[in-house]
N, C-alpha and C positions, 0 to 999 in steps of 0.2 A: 578555444574550445570552451563550451558551457556545460557546466556540471550541475546534475540533477540528483535528487533522491526520490524514491518512492517506497513509502511504508505500509506494511500490512499488519493490523492488530487483529489477532484472533481470542476468541475465549480460551480458558483454559485447558478446553478438550479439544480445541481446534475444530468445532463444529460449526464456526459462525466467524465471519470476518468483516471487518469495517472496509467499505469502499466509498468512492465519491463520485457523483455522477457530474461528469465534465460538460462545460460550457465553452471550453476553449483549451487548446487551439481548435481551428475548424474541424481538421480531420479526426478529432477525437469527441466532438460535439455529441452529446447523448450517450457516450459510452461510459461503463464504469471502469475504475481505475483506483490502484492505491491511492492514499493520501500523501502528498509531496509537492516539491516545486525546486527552485533554484538553490543552489549553495552558494551563501554569501561569501564574499572576500574573506579569508582568514578563518574560516569556518571548517570543521571536518563534515565528512558525510554523517557521522553518528550526532554532531549537534544540530546538523542541518535538519536531518528526519525527525529528531525529538522537537525543535522549533516549529518545523512546518504542521506537525500532527498537533501541537499545541495551538498554533494560530488557526487551523483549519477545522479541528474536531474537539476543542475545548478541552483537551486530556493530555497530561502529563505523563510520557511513559519514558522513564529514565533509561531502561535498559532494552536496547534493539540489537537484534542479531543480522550481521551482514550475510546475503544470499548469493546475489549474483550481479555482474556488471553487463551492461549492454553499451557498447562503444561504435559510435560511426565517426565519420570525418570531422564532424563540427561539434558533435555533444558526448557526454558520457552519463549514463544513468545507472547509479548504484540502488540495487533492490534490498530493502531490510524488512524484517518480519519480528514481531512480538506478540506475546500473550498476555492477557490481564483480566483479572475479574472484574475490572470496572469497566467494561466494554460496553455494557448499556448506558453508561454515562456520556457518551459522546453526545455531542450538539454541532448542528451544523453553524459554522461561524463565517461562511462566506455565502456567495450567491450561488455555489455550486453545493448540491443537496449530499449530505453524508447519509449512507444506509449500511444497515447490517444484513448480509445475506448468509445463506446456508453454504458454507464451504465445502461441501460434499457434493453439492449439485451445481457447483460452479461450471465445470466443464460441459457437461451434458445440457443444462437448462440455460446457461447464461451465456454461452461461448460466443454467441451472434451479438452480443450486447457489450462485450468486454473489449479493452482496448488489447492491441497486439501483445502478445505473451503472458499476458495475465492470466489467463486459464491455465496455463504450464506451470506457471510460479506458485499460485495457489494450491494447485493439485500434488505438486512436489514437495512443498512445505508438509502439508497434510500426510502425504504418503510417508515422509520420513518421521512424521510425528509417530504414525501407526506402526512404524518398524521399531519404534524405540530408539531412533537417532537423535532425537530432539529433547 
């Protein structure tokens, strides 16, 4: 089984979120997703999301919150979120561009350009924040 992580970095008010425009795999090409990748051997999910975010967005975020796991027959993806006042310091460090988008309009405005379940995850995190549960 291949293990992956995906991280969503929000601004402190959860009004904006960092996403990456995917070039691969082919079925995700052109779609927005959280920043992430494979978990290396001996690495925890938290270590992997921190490393991947640093490698791809050039920002070290030490504190991530586990959110949800999606698991299939041959894969497992752990989703994390965090917030930072340094959100505007993200930089594209790969051939896949990093974008900061309005998290409150993700579901209605961007739903067709998001990877599967990403609109639900972002909307749910924002909802929990608005309810004072985060």
